[in-house]
Structure formats: structure tokens, C-alpha cells
BAFIKE-365947 format. One record per residue: residue in one letter; x, y, z of N, C-alpha, C, O, CB in turn. Coordinates in nm, 3 decimals, padded with zeros to 5 digits, m for minus. Glycine has a CB too. Example, Ala and Ser with C-alpha at 12.3 -4.5 7.8 and 13.67 -1.06 7.14 Angstrom:
BEGIN
   res       npx       npy       npz      capx      capy      capz       cpx       cpy       cpz       opx       opy       opz      cbpx      cbpy      cbpz
     a    01.319   m00.569    00.780    01.230   m00.450    00.780    01.320   m00.330    00.780    01.424   m00.332    00.846    01.131   m00.447    00.905
     s    01.285   m00.225    00.708    01.367   m00.106    00.714    01.290    00.003    00.787    01.341    00.114    00.804    01.408   m00.060    00.572
//
This chain:
BEGIN
   res       npx       npy       npz      capx      capy      capz       cpx       cpy       cpz       opx       opy       opz      cbpx      cbpy      cbpz
     m    01.490    01.689    00.758    01.353    01.732    00.743    01.283    01.640    00.643    01.329    01.624    00.530    01.346    01.879    00.697
     s    01.175    01.580    00.685    01.103    01.491    00.594    00.997    01.572    00.519    00.942    01.670    00.569    01.038    01.373    00.671
     q    00.970    01.527    00.398    00.872    01.594    00.315    00.737    01.525    00.332    00.730    01.404    00.352    00.915    01.594    00.166
     a    00.631    01.603    00.324    00.497    01.550    00.342    00.459    01.457    00.227    00.476    01.490    00.110    00.395    01.663    00.355
     i    00.407    01.340    00.264    00.357    01.244    00.166    00.205    01.248    00.171    00.145    01.232    00.277    00.411    01.099    00.193
     t    00.143    01.270    00.056   m00.002    01.271    00.045   m00.045    01.145   m00.029    00.006    01.114   m00.136   m00.053    01.398   m00.029
     i   m00.141    01.072    00.030   m00.187    00.948   m00.030   m00.336    00.959   m00.059   m00.415    00.995    00.028   m00.157    00.827    00.062
     k   m00.373    00.925   m00.182   m00.514    00.920   m00.222   m00.550    00.775   m00.249   m00.469    00.699   m00.302   m00.541    01.009   m00.348
     h   m00.672    00.738   m00.212   m00.719    00.600   m00.228   m00.842    00.599   m00.316   m00.934    00.678   m00.295   m00.749    00.534   m00.091
     s   m00.844    00.511   m00.413   m00.965    00.489   m00.492   m00.996    00.340   m00.488   m00.906    00.256   m00.490   m00.947    00.540   m00.640
     d   m01.126    00.308   m00.482   m01.168    00.171   m00.462   m01.293    00.144   m00.544   m01.380    00.230   m00.557   m01.194    00.143   m00.313
     s   m01.302    00.024   m00.599   m01.422   m00.019   m00.670   m01.451   m00.162   m00.626   m01.371   m00.221   m00.554   m01.404   m00.008   m00.827
     p   m01.563   m00.219   m00.668   m01.591   m00.357   m00.628   m01.486   m00.457   m00.675   m01.472   m00.563   m00.615   m01.726   m00.398   m00.680
     a   m01.412   m00.426   m00.782   m01.315   m00.521   m00.837   m01.170   m00.492   m00.800   m01.090   m00.584   m00.789   m01.328   m00.524   m00.984
     e   m01.136   m00.364   m00.782   m00.995   m00.329   m00.761   m00.982   m00.194   m00.693   m01.080   m00.122   m00.673   m00.920   m00.327   m00.894
     g   m00.859   m00.163   m00.657   m00.833   m00.034   m00.596   m00.689    00.004   m00.611   m00.605   m00.075   m00.656   m00.872   m00.035   m00.449
     r   m00.660    00.127   m00.572   m00.523    00.175   m00.579   m00.501    00.287   m00.480   m00.593    00.362   m00.445   m00.488    00.221   m00.721
     y   m00.378    00.296   m00.437   m00.331    00.408   m00.356   m00.229    00.481   m00.441   m00.143    00.419   m00.504   m00.269    00.359   m00.218
     e   m00.238    00.614   m00.442   m00.141    00.696   m00.515   m00.080    00.794   m00.416   m00.151    00.862   m00.341   m00.208    00.770   m00.635
     a    00.051    00.801   m00.417    00.123    00.888   m00.323    00.209    00.988   m00.398    00.273    00.958   m00.498    00.209    00.805   m00.228
     r    00.209    01.108   m00.345    00.295    01.215   m00.397    00.370    01.277   m00.280    00.324    01.276   m00.166    00.210    01.324   m00.474
     v    00.487    01.331   m00.311    00.570    01.397   m00.211    00.570    01.545   m00.241    00.597    01.587   m00.354    00.714    01.339   m00.208
     e    00.541    01.624   m00.140    00.536    01.769   m00.156    00.667    01.821   m00.215    00.775    01.790   m00.165    00.508    01.837   m00.021
     g    00.654    01.901   m00.321    00.770    01.963   m00.383    00.851    01.874   m00.475    00.959    01.913   m00.520    00.858    02.014   m00.278
     r    00.802    01.753   m00.503    00.876    01.661   m00.590    00.785    01.610   m00.700    00.665    01.594   m00.681    00.933    01.542   m00.509
     d    00.842    01.586   m00.815    00.769    01.525   m00.925    00.764    01.374   m00.905    00.845    01.317   m00.831    00.835    01.559   m01.062
     g    00.669    01.311   m00.970    00.658    01.166   m00.965    00.549    01.120   m00.870    00.489    01.199   m00.797    00.790    01.107   m00.923
     m    00.526    00.989   m00.875    00.420    00.931   m00.794    00.456    00.787   m00.758    00.531    00.720   m00.830    00.284    00.936   m00.870
     g    00.402    00.742   m00.647    00.410    00.602   m00.609    00.270    00.544   m00.612    00.173    00.613   m00.583    00.475    00.586   m00.468
     k    00.259    00.416   m00.649    00.128    00.351   m00.657    00.134    00.213   m00.593    00.234    00.142   m00.604    00.081    00.341   m00.804
     l    00.026    00.177   m00.528    00.007    00.041   m00.480   m00.130   m00.001   m00.532   m00.230    00.064   m00.504    00.017    00.031   m00.322
     t   m00.134   m00.111   m00.607   m00.260   m00.157   m00.664   m00.301   m00.290   m00.602   m00.217   m00.369   m00.559   m00.249   m00.171   m00.817
     y   m00.431   m00.311   m00.598   m00.483   m00.438   m00.546   m00.609   m00.478   m00.621   m00.676   m00.396   m00.683   m00.513   m00.427   m00.395
     s   m00.638   m00.607   m00.613   m00.765   m00.657   m00.666   m00.846   m00.710   m00.549   m00.791   m00.758   m00.450   m00.743   m00.767   m00.776
     r   m00.975   m00.702   m00.563   m01.065   m00.747   m00.456   m01.117   m00.886   m00.496   m01.175   m00.903   m00.603   m01.184   m00.646   m00.433
     i   m01.095   m00.984   m00.408   m01.143   m01.118   m00.437   m01.270   m01.152   m00.359   m01.335   m01.253   m00.386   m01.036   m01.218   m00.407
     s   m01.303   m01.069   m00.262   m01.430   m01.080   m00.189   m01.452   m00.947   m00.118   m01.363   m00.863   m00.116   m01.429   m01.202   m00.086
     p   m01.569   m00.926   m00.060   m01.591   m00.799    00.011   m01.494   m00.778    00.127   m01.473   m00.664    00.171   m01.733   m00.794    00.064
     t   m01.435   m00.887    00.178   m01.345   m00.874    00.292   m01.203   m00.925    00.266   m01.128   m00.949    00.360   m01.403   m00.949    00.409
     k   m01.166   m00.940    00.138   m01.030   m00.986    00.108   m00.980   m00.922   m00.021   m01.048   m00.920   m00.123   m01.027   m01.140    00.096
     i   m00.855   m00.869   m00.013   m00.791   m00.810   m00.130   m00.653   m00.872   m00.150   m00.593   m00.925   m00.057   m00.780   m00.656   m00.114
     v   m00.604   m00.863   m00.274   m00.469   m00.910   m00.307   m00.386   m00.788   m00.343   m00.413   m00.720   m00.442   m00.472   m01.014   m00.425
     a   m00.284   m00.760   m00.263   m00.191   m00.650   m00.293   m00.100   m00.697   m00.406   m00.017   m00.786   m00.387   m00.107   m00.608   m00.166
     e   m00.117   m00.635   m00.524   m00.051   m00.686   m00.644    00.081   m00.618   m00.678    00.181   m00.686   m00.704   m00.142   m00.672   m00.759
     h    00.083   m00.485   m00.680    00.203   m00.415   m00.725    00.226   m00.288   m00.644    00.131   m00.218   m00.607    00.192   m00.380   m00.875
     t    00.351   m00.260   m00.617    00.392   m00.132   m00.562    00.497   m00.077   m00.658    00.600   m00.140   m00.684    00.449   m00.145   m00.413
     i    00.469    00.041   m00.710    00.556    00.102   m00.810    00.584    00.246   m00.766    00.492    00.321   m00.735    00.492    00.098   m00.953
     v    00.712    00.284   m00.765    00.749    00.421   m00.728    00.839    00.476   m00.838    00.937    00.413   m00.877    00.821    00.425   m00.589
     d    00.804    00.595   m00.887    00.889    00.660   m00.986    01.029    00.680   m00.931    01.048    00.702   m00.811    00.828    00.796   m01.029
     d    01.128    00.671   m01.019    01.267    00.686   m00.978    01.292    00.816   m00.901    01.375    00.820   m00.811    01.358    00.680   m01.098
     s    01.220    00.920   m00.938    01.240    01.051   m00.873    01.202    01.050   m00.725    01.240    01.140   m00.650    01.159    01.157   m00.945
     l    01.128    00.947   m00.682    01.084    00.940   m00.541    01.151    00.828   m00.463    01.120    00.808   m00.346    00.935    00.923   m00.535
     r    01.241    00.757   m00.525    01.308    00.648   m00.453    01.382    00.704   m00.332    01.446    00.809   m00.340    01.406    00.571   m00.548
     g    01.373    00.632   m00.221    01.441    00.675   m00.100    01.364    00.775   m00.016    01.415    00.821    00.086    01.572    00.733   m00.136
     t    01.242    00.809   m00.057    01.163    00.908    00.019    01.070    00.843    00.120    01.007    00.913    00.199    01.083    00.994   m00.077
     g    01.058    00.711    00.118    00.966    00.644    00.209    00.826    00.628    00.154    00.735    00.584    00.225    00.960    00.718    00.338
     v    00.807    00.663    00.027    00.674    00.656   m00.034    00.620    00.513   m00.035    00.505    00.490    00.002    00.678    00.712   m00.176
     a    00.701    00.418   m00.077    00.653    00.279   m00.087    00.611    00.227    00.051    00.507    00.162    00.064    00.762    00.187   m00.147
     t    00.691    00.254    00.152    00.657    00.210    00.288    00.528    00.279    00.335    00.443    00.215    00.397    00.772    00.241    00.385
     a    00.514    00.407    00.306    00.393    00.480    00.345    00.269    00.420    00.279    00.163    00.413    00.340    00.406    00.629    00.308
     l    00.282    00.377    00.154    00.169    00.316    00.084    00.126    00.186    00.153    00.007    00.163    00.172    00.206    00.288   m00.063
     v    00.222    00.104    00.190    00.189   m00.023    00.256    00.130    00.003    00.395    00.035   m00.063    00.435    00.314   m00.114    00.268
     e    00.186    00.099    00.467    00.131    00.133    00.600   m00.013    00.180    00.589   m00.096    00.146    00.673    00.217    00.241    00.667
     r   m00.043    00.259    00.487   m00.182    00.305    00.466   m00.273    00.187    00.431   m00.386    00.179    00.481   m00.188    00.412    00.354
     l   m00.225    00.096    00.346   m00.301   m00.024    00.313   m00.336   m00.102    00.439   m00.451   m00.143    00.457   m00.221   m00.113    00.215
     v   m00.240   m00.122    00.526   m00.261   m00.196    00.651   m00.361   m00.123    00.741   m00.452   m00.185    00.796   m00.127   m00.217    00.725
     a   m00.344    00.008    00.756   m00.435    00.086    00.840   m00.579    00.079    00.787   m00.673    00.062    00.865   m00.389    00.233    00.846
     d   m00.595    00.092    00.656   m00.729    00.085    00.597   m00.788   m00.055    00.611   m00.907   m00.070    00.636   m00.725    00.127    00.450
     a   m00.705   m00.156    00.595   m00.753   m00.294    00.611   m00.805   m00.316    00.753   m00.909   m00.377    00.773   m00.641   m00.396    00.578
     r   m00.731   m00.267    00.850   m00.776   m00.279    00.989   m00.908   m00.205    01.011   m01.000   m00.258    01.073   m00.669   m00.224    01.086
     s   m00.916   m00.084    00.961   m01.037   m00.002    00.980   m01.160   m00.064    00.915   m01.272   m00.047    00.964   m01.016    00.137    00.924
     n   m01.139   m00.135    00.804   m01.252   m00.188    00.728   m01.269   m00.339    00.743   m01.349   m00.400    00.671   m01.234   m00.154    00.583
     d   m01.195   m00.400    00.837   m01.204   m00.544    00.862   m01.182   m00.625    00.734   m01.261   m00.712    00.700   m01.339   m00.579    00.923
     v   m01.072   m00.592    00.665   m01.037   m00.658    00.539   m00.904   m00.730    00.558   m00.814   m00.680    00.625   m01.028   m00.553    00.421
     k   m00.893   m00.847    00.498   m00.767   m00.923    00.498   m00.692   m00.893    00.369   m00.753   m00.874    00.263   m00.793   m01.077    00.512
     v   m00.560   m00.888    00.378   m00.474   m00.859    00.264   m00.389   m00.982    00.233   m00.320   m01.035    00.320   m00.384   m00.735    00.291
     v   m00.395   m01.027    00.109   m00.307   m01.133    00.061   m00.190   m01.064   m00.009   m00.209   m01.005   m00.116   m00.383   m01.235   m00.035
     p   m00.070   m01.070    00.050    00.044   m00.999   m00.010    00.105   m01.078   m00.126    00.167   m01.182   m00.106    00.152   m00.973    00.096
     q    00.086   m01.027   m00.247    00.144   m01.089   m00.366    00.265   m01.009   m00.414    00.361   m01.066   m00.464    00.039   m01.100   m00.478
     c    00.259   m00.879   m00.398    00.367   m00.789   m00.436    00.490   m00.817   m00.348    00.478   m00.827   m00.226    00.323   m00.640   m00.423
     s    00.607   m00.829   m00.410    00.728   m00.862   m00.335    00.761   m00.756   m00.229    00.813   m00.790   m00.123    00.844   m00.878   m00.429
     f    00.733   m00.630   m00.257    00.761   m00.525   m00.158    00.669   m00.539   m00.038    00.713   m00.523    00.076    00.747   m00.386   m00.221
     v    00.541   m00.567   m00.061    00.446   m00.585    00.049    00.486   m00.707    00.132    00.479   m00.704    00.255    00.300   m00.600   m00.005
     v    00.527   m00.814    00.065    00.574   m00.934    00.136    00.693   m00.899    00.225    00.698   m00.940    00.341    00.612   m01.047    00.035
     a    00.789   m00.825    00.171    00.909   m00.788    00.247    00.873   m00.702    00.367    00.929   m00.720    00.476    01.008   m00.713    00.157
     q    00.781   m00.608    00.349    00.738   m00.523    00.461    00.667   m00.605    00.569    00.687   m00.583    00.688    00.647   m00.411    00.412
     y    00.585   m00.699    00.526    00.515   m00.786    00.621    00.615   m00.867    00.703    00.596   m00.885    00.823    00.417   m00.880    00.547
     e    00.721   m00.916    00.639    00.824   m00.992    00.710    00.890   m00.905    00.818    00.934   m00.957    00.921    00.929   m01.045    00.612
     r    00.899   m00.775    00.794    00.959   m00.683    00.892    00.858   m00.641    01.000    00.897   m00.588    01.104    01.012   m00.559    00.819
     h    00.730   m00.665    00.974    00.625   m00.619    01.066    00.528   m00.732    01.100    00.415   m00.734    01.051    00.547   m00.501    01.004
     p    00.572   m00.827    01.184    00.484   m00.938    01.219    00.356   m00.892    01.291    00.259   m00.966    01.298    00.558   m01.036    01.307
     e    00.357   m00.769    01.343    00.237   m00.716    01.409    00.123   m00.690    01.310    00.011   m00.659    01.351    00.271   m00.586    01.483
     w    00.152   m00.703    01.182    00.047   m00.687    01.080   m00.027   m00.819    01.056   m00.115   m00.824    00.970    00.109   m00.637    00.949
     s    00.006   m00.924    01.129   m00.054   m01.055    01.103   m00.206   m01.056    01.119   m00.273   m01.147    01.070    00.007   m01.157    01.194
     d   m00.261   m00.955    01.189   m00.407   m00.949    01.203   m00.476   m00.917    01.071   m00.595   m00.947    01.055   m00.445   m00.846    01.308
     v   m00.404   m00.855    00.977   m00.466   m00.822    00.848   m00.402   m00.894    00.730   m00.463   m00.905    00.624   m00.460   m00.673    00.824
     m   m00.280   m00.943    00.746   m00.211   m01.012    00.636   m00.245   m01.160    00.638   m00.249   m01.223    00.743   m00.058   m00.992    00.645
     e   m00.269   m01.213    00.521   m00.301   m01.354    00.506   m00.200   m01.413    00.407   m00.212   m01.396    00.286   m00.449   m01.374    00.457
     a   m00.103   m01.482    00.462    00.006   m01.536    00.378   m00.039   m01.648    00.288    00.042   m01.702    00.212    00.120   m01.585    00.464
//
């Protein structure tokens, strides 16, 4: 049985972040980015509290980033090593990822 992951997104002209929580568990996962233009962001860091490791939170954060980038016609420059690794596993994200 998988636990529900809730992701909140906050965005400003300079930066943004995704915060994820898992129902019934303490801790949080975060993915942060900086905006280098109205249509390009740099995915900088993905951080998950130890209490949530292995729950799929980090992957869910990157999947949400990709979905939002597609919806908003934004390109993502993957700087975070986790985002880079996920992109290598998902070549179908090449429409939004800019290596």
C-alpha cells in the first residue's frame, strides 16, 4: 500500500520550490530552483528528510517539476544530481530538459 504524497509549489520571479509530505509520516522533501528567464529554470537541489527516504518523494518532486514545466512551456536545466539521474532514466523528458 502506497502512502499519499502531497506536493505544494511556490514560485516567484526569481526562484521556486516544491515541498512534499507523505500522509502519516513526519518530514518533508524539497526541490528548489532558480529562474533565469520567464521560460527557463535551473533545478538546483532535491533534499528529502531521512524519515522519508525510500517513499518515492524525491521522484514525485521531479515528476511534478516536469509536468509543470510542460504545462507552462518552461525549460528545465538540471543542475541537481538527482534530477540529472532521473532525466537519464527518462529520455522522454527531453522536451522540457535542457542539458
